[in-house]
C-alpha positions in Angstrom: 0.0 0.0 0.0 1.3 3.3 -1.0 1.7 6.1 1.6 -0.9 8.3 -0.1 -3.3 5.5 0.6 -2.2 5.3 4.2 -2.8 9.0 4.5 -6.2 8.9 3.0 -6.9 5.8 5.4 -5.6 7.8 8.4 -7.8 10.8 7.4 -10.9 9.1 6.9 -10.4 7.0 10.0 -10.0 10.0 12.2 -13.0 11.5 10.6 -15.2 8.2 10.9 -13.9 7.8 14.4 -15.0 11.0 15.7 -18.9 10.0 14.8 -21.0 10.2 17.9 -23.9 7.9 18.8 -26.7 9.4 20.6 -27.2 13.4 21.7 -24.3 15.0 19.9 -24.9 18.3 21.7 -24.9 16.9 25.3 -21.8 14.9 24.5 -20.0 18.0 23.0 -21.2 20.1 25.7 -19.9 17.8 28.6 -16.6 17.4 26.9 -16.0 21.0 26.6 -16.9 21.6 30.1 -14.6 18.7 31.2 -11.6 20.2 29.1 -12.1 23.4 30.1 -12.3 22.5 34.1 -9.0 20.5 33.2 -7.2 23.7 31.7 -8.1 25.9 34.6 -7.0 23.4 37.0 -3.9 22.4 35.4 -3.1 26.4 35.1 -3.8 26.9 39.0 -1.6 24.2 39.9 1.2 25.5 37.9 0.6 29.0 39.2 0.6 27.5 42.8 3.6 25.6 42.2 5.8 28.7 41.0 4.4 31.6 43.0 3.2 30.3 46.2 5.3 30.7 49.3 3.9 27.5 50.7 5.7 25.3 48.0 8.9 26.7 47.7 10.4 23.7 49.5 10.0 20.1 48.4 11.2 18.5 45.3 7.6 16.7 44.5 6.5 20.2 43.0 8.7 19.6 39.9 7.0 16.1 39.2 3.5 17.8 39.7 4.3 20.6 37.5 5.4 18.2 34.8 2.1 16.2 35.4 0.0 19.6 35.1 1.7 20.6 32.0 1.1 17.3 30.2 -2.6 17.4 31.3 -2.7 21.3 30.2 -1.3 20.3 26.7 -3.8 17.4 26.4 -6.8 19.2 27.5 -5.8 22.1 25.2 -5.7 19.8 22.3 -8.9 18.3 22.9 -10.6 21.6 23.4 -9.3 22.6 19.8 -10.5 19.2 18.8 -13.9 19.6 20.3 -14.1 23.4 18.6 -13.2 22.1 15.2 -15.9 19.0 15.5 -18.4 21.7 16.7 -17.8 23.7 13.5 -17.4 21.1 11.0 -20.8 22.0 9.7 -19.7 25.6 9.1 -15.8 25.3 8.4 -14.2 22.4 6.8 -11.5 20.6 8.5 -8.4 20.9 6.8 -6.0 17.8 6.3 -3.1 19.4 8.4 -5.4 19.9 11.4 -6.7 16.4 10.9 -3.1 15.1 11.2 -2.5 17.3 14.1 -5.4 15.8 15.7 -4.5 12.2 15.1 -1.1 12.9 16.3 -2.2 14.4 19.5 -4.7 11.7 20.1 -2.1 8.8 19.7 0.8 10.8 21.9 -1.8 11.4 24.7 -2.3 7.8 24.9 1.5 7.0 25.6 2.0 10.6 27.4 -0.4 9.6 30.1 1.7 6.5 30.9 5.2 8.2 30.6 4.5 11.5 32.6 3.9 10.0 35.8 6.6 7.5 35.6 9.4 9.7 36.8 7.3 10.7 39.9 6.4 7.1 40.7 10.3 5.9 40.3 11.3 8.8 42.5 9.0 7.8 45.4 10.2 4.1 44.9 13.9 5.1 45.2 13.2 7.6 47.9 11.4 4.9 50.4 14.3 2.4 49.8 16.4 1.8 52.7 19.2 2.7 53.7 20.5 4.2 50.7 17.3 5.6 49.3 17.8 9.4 50.1 21.5 9.3 48.8 20.5 7.7 45.6 17.4 10.1 45.2 19.6 13.2 45.5 22.2 11.6 43.1 19.5 10.7 40.5 17.2 13.5 40.6 18.8 16.7 40.6 17.1 19.7 38.9 18.8 19.2 35.8 18.3 15.4 35.4 14.8 16.0 36.3 14.4 18.4 33.6 16.0 16.1 31.2 13.6 13.2 32.4 10.8 15.4 31.8 11.8 16.2 28.4 12.4 12.7 27.5 9.1 11.4 28.9 6.8 14.3 27.4 8.5 14.4 23.8 9.2 10.8 23.2 5.5 9.9 22.4 5.0 12.9 20.1 8.6 12.2 18.4 7.3 8.7 17.6 4.1 9.6 16.5 5.1 12.2 14.1 7.7 10.0 12.4 5.2 7.2 12.2 2.5 9.6 10.4 4.6 11.9 8.4 7.1 9.5 7.1 6.9 8.8 3.2 8.5 5.4 3.7 6.0 2.6 4.7 8.4 0.3 6.5 9.6 3.7 8.5 6.0 4.2 9.3 5.3 0.4 10.1 8.6 0.2 12.2 7.9 3.4 14.3 4.1 2.2 14.8 5.7 -1.1 16.1 8.1 1.0 18.6 5.2 3.0 19.5 3.1 -0.3 20.5 6.0 -1.9 22.5 6.8 1.4 24.2 2.9 1.7 25.4 3.2 -2.1 26.5 6.3 -1.5 28.3 5.1 1.6 29.9 2.1 -0.1 31.0 3.8 -3.0 32.5 6.4 -0.4 34.1 3.5 1.5 35.8 1.9 -1.6 37.0 5.3 -2.9 38.6 6.2 0.3 40.5 2.5 0.9 41.7 2.7 -2.5 43.0 6.1 -2.3 44.8 5.3 1.4 46.0 2.1 0.3 47.6 3.9 -2.6 49.5 6.7 -0.1 50.3 4.1 2.5 51.9 2.5 -0.3 53.8 5.9 -1.5 55.3 6.6 2.4 55.9 3.5 2.8 57.8 3.7 -0.4 60.2 7.1 1.0 61.1 5.8 4.4 61.8 3.0 2.8 63.9 5.5 0.3 65.6 7.8 3.4 66.7 4.4 5.5 67.6 5.0 8.0 64.8 2.3 9.8 63.3 1.5 8.3 59.9 -0.1 11.4 58.3 3.3 12.9 57.4 4.0 14.5 54.0 6.4 12.0 52.9 3.9 9.4 52.8 1.1 11.4 51.5 3.2 12.5 48.5 4.0 9.0 48.0 0.5 8.0 47.9 -0.6 10.9 45.6 2.3 9.9 43.1 0.9 6.1 43.4 -2.7 7.3 42.6 -1.4 9.5 39.8 0.5 6.6 38.3 -2.3 4.1 38.6 -5.2 6.2 37.3 -4.2 6.0 33.6 -4.5 2.3 33.8 -8.2 2.4 34.2 -8.7 3.5 30.7 -5.4 2.6 29.0 -6.8 -0.9 28.3 -9.4 0.5 26.0 -6.4 2.9 24.6 -4.5 -0.1 23.8 -7.4 -2.2 22.0 -8.1 1.0 20.2 -4.7 1.5 18.9 -4.4 -2.0 17.6 -7.8 -1.4 15.6 -6.8 1.9 14.7 -3.5 0.8 13.1 -5.4 -2.1 11.5 -7.8 0.3 10.0 -4.8 2.6 8.5 -2.9 0.2 7.2 -5.1 -2.3 5.7 -7.7 0.3 4.3 -11.4 -0.2 4.0 -11.7 -3.2 2.0 -11.4 -5.4 5.1 -13.4 -3.5 7.5 -17.0 -4.7 8.6 -19.9 -2.7 9.9 -19.3 -4.4 13.4 -15.6 -3.3 13.1 -16.7 0.4 12.5 -19.0 0.3 15.2 -16.6 -1.1 17.9 -14.0 1.6 16.6 -16.7 4.5 17.1 -17.7 3.3 20.4 -14.3 2.9 21.7 -13.6 6.5 20.3 -16.3 7.7 22.5 -15.1 5.9 25.7 -11.7 7.1 25.0 -12.4 10.7 24.4 -14.0 10.9 27.8 -11.2 9.0 29.4 -8.7 11.3 28.0 -10.6 14.5 29.2 -11.2 13.2 32.7 -7.7 12.0 33.4 -6.4 15.4 33.6 -9.3 16.6 35.8 -8.8 13.8 38.2 -5.2 14.4 38.5 -5.9 17.7 39.7 -8.5 16.6 42.1 -5.7 13.8 43.6 -3.1 16.7 44.2 -5.4 19.0 45.8 -7.2 16.3 47.9 -4.1 14.4 49.2 -0.9 16.4 49.2 -1.1 19.0 52.1 0.7 22.0 50.9 -1.4 22.3 47.6 -4.5 21.9 49.7 -3.5 24.7 52.0 -2.4 27.0 49.4 -5.9 26.5 47.6 -8.0 27.1 50.7 -5.9 30.3 51.4 -6.8 31.6 48.0 -10.5 30.5 48.4 -10.5 32.0 52.1 -9.2 35.3 50.6 -11.9 35.4 48.0 -14.8 34.7 50.3 -13.1 37.3 52.7 -12.9 39.8 49.9 -16.6 39.1 49.1 -17.7 39.2 52.7 -15.9 42.7 52.9 -17.3 44.1 49.9 -21.0 43.0 51.0 -20.3 44.4 54.6 -19.1 47.7 53.1 -22.2 47.9 50.7 -24.5 46.9 53.9 -22.8 49.6 55.9 -23.3 52.4 53.2 -27.1 51.7 53.0 -27.3 51.9 56.7 -25.5 55.3 57.0 -27.7 56.5 54.0 -30.4 59.0 55.2 -33.9 57.7 55.3 -36.2 59.0 52.3 -39.0 60.2 54.7 -36.3 62.1 56.8 -35.1 63.9 53.6 -38.7 64.7 52.3 -39.4 66.0 55.7 -36.2 68.4 55.4 -37.2 69.7 52.3 -40.6 70.5 53.0 -39.4 72.4 56.2 -36.8 74.3 53.9 -39.7 75.3 51.8 -42.0 76.3 54.8 -39.3 78.5 56.1 -38.4 80.2 52.9 -42.1 81.1 52.4 -42.7 82.6 55.9 -39.4 84.8 55.2 -40.8 85.8 51.8 
């Protein structure tokens, strides 16, 4: 099959995979709301991590910034995608935009697994005894963390772009295979480190209880949050994995081998995956604010300031109304002045 046929299959599959069953308006509206909430939550996490004085200490904020940045990128991509689909009856979607949507879609599958990996591995190393802290400080300096983040965030996009844009069929198939192998390897790594980190946290808590040390410390809560952030993508990545196999089959074998059941299955999986991709960053933000205490404290401080300002404005308005003269009193004064003026005249 020529590369032109592969490109046409990619475009047609992307266009056919975005058809929705049921009420399209409700689905578009809900996905737009979820994507907008994810963008605002990710921006809030990034702003708190950079500007909040409560988060100046601690290495975990760098990992959380990376996860929030990936979530922001994913939600922005899906917001553009949803807007393009909402306007497809008015404006025709161009081929470059379709390619960009397909690349972002496939990349977000793998990025959802690669982004939490540095955070999960860092907590796994930090909890190791007795050399965990020494190894952590040696492996996770600021420059090395930046390198890890660049590799984990850019690697999925690089593979997907080469597999999609390449003019050679063998190169496209090779990088598509690399993508699938990386996907499965990251899936296994996330499961393994999540399991090991769960056992490590349980042992850590047991030792603290044995030594009568409070178990609600920041170290355990951060590890617990990173554990949830690593396990969360596994819930919907299974559907992503099935969809990716079917999608590659549809692209490289064309329309002649498709059946109505295959097309319906691809469409239903698309609907499930779209909600999964949109909800995943939102749940990440909820986990960060609910479990990690400094972020929760910073958020509550912002909410408290807003509430106090609203109460202060309301109190000022009520006080101004209370100090205003009564209407009857004003009218009485005016009538008295008019009577006095008449007598003087």
